[in-house]
N, C-alpha and C positions, 0 to 999 in steps of 0.2 A: 504494499500500500504506500502510495506516494504521500509524504508528509508536506504540509502547506503552511504558509504564513497567512493568517487571516487578520487584516488591519481594520479595526472599526473605524467608522467615518470620522470620529473625533481625533483618533490617531493620525489619520491622513491629514486632516486639517492642521493638527500640531506641527507635523513635519513641514508642510508648506509655509506656515507662518514662521517657524523657526528658521527655515532656509532663506526666506525673504529677509528676515532680520539680519542674519549672518551675512547675506549677500549685498546688503546696502552699500558697503564700501568696496567689496570685492566679489563680483558675481561668480568667480571661479571657486571661491570658498563655500558658497552655497551649494555648488555641485559636489564639492568634496564632502560636505556634511551629509548630503543625501546619499552619496556612495558609502560613506562610513556607517550610516544608519542601516542601509540595506545589507551591508556585509555583517554587521552586528546581529541583525534579525536572523540571518542565515546561520550564524554561529549558534544563536539560541535554539533555532530549529533543530540543529544537530545534537545539542546538549541542553534540553529544556530546563533542567534543574540547576543550571549554572548561576542564575541570578539569586539575589538576596530575597528571602521571603518577607513579605510585607503583611502587616496585620492591621486592617482598618475595621471599624466596628460594623460597617454595613455588610450583611451576609452575601450580597451580590458581588463583593470584591474578595470573596474567599478564594485562597489559592493564588493570589496575586504575587508577582515577583517583580524585581526591578534589576536592570543591569545597564551600566554606562556605555555610551557610544564611544568606541575606540577613537581616540584623537579629539574627542569632544566630551570628556569624561564628566562634565557638569550637567550634561543632557542624559536623562535616564529614559530607558524604554520600560514601560510598565506592561507586563504581559502575564498570561496564564497558560501553562502547559494544557493542551487539549488532546483528545484522543488522536486526532489526525494531524497534529502539529502544534502550533502556538497561536493564541489570540493576542494581538497587540491592542491594548485598550487606550493607552495614551503615551506620548513622548513629551517630557516635561523637563525644563531647566530645574536643577536640584535646589536652586535658591528659592523657588516659589513654595508657597503653602501647599504642600502635596496633598494633604487631606482635602483641602477646599477645592482643588482641581477636579476631584472626582464627584463633587456634589453640586457643581454649577448647572 
């Protein structure tokens, strides 16, 4: 069975917004960020338990893990291992109020 990366719409929006912010001064940096994010997701797909376990009070966030994007370590991929791969829920800068990001 082929394993896949499922990115929730909010995670895709996060990536676009972060890339746009990073690319304001250097468009090539935005592409580098997107490439690094994709490579990190592929790494997580191969080793889904690699990231740090996260505990939020909301039951819908059970099993959530986070892992930094290589080269952009302050940016975290929040994902959950799934039967057929991983579910990427959000991509957030680590300086943000992480709990609040899941409840907006």
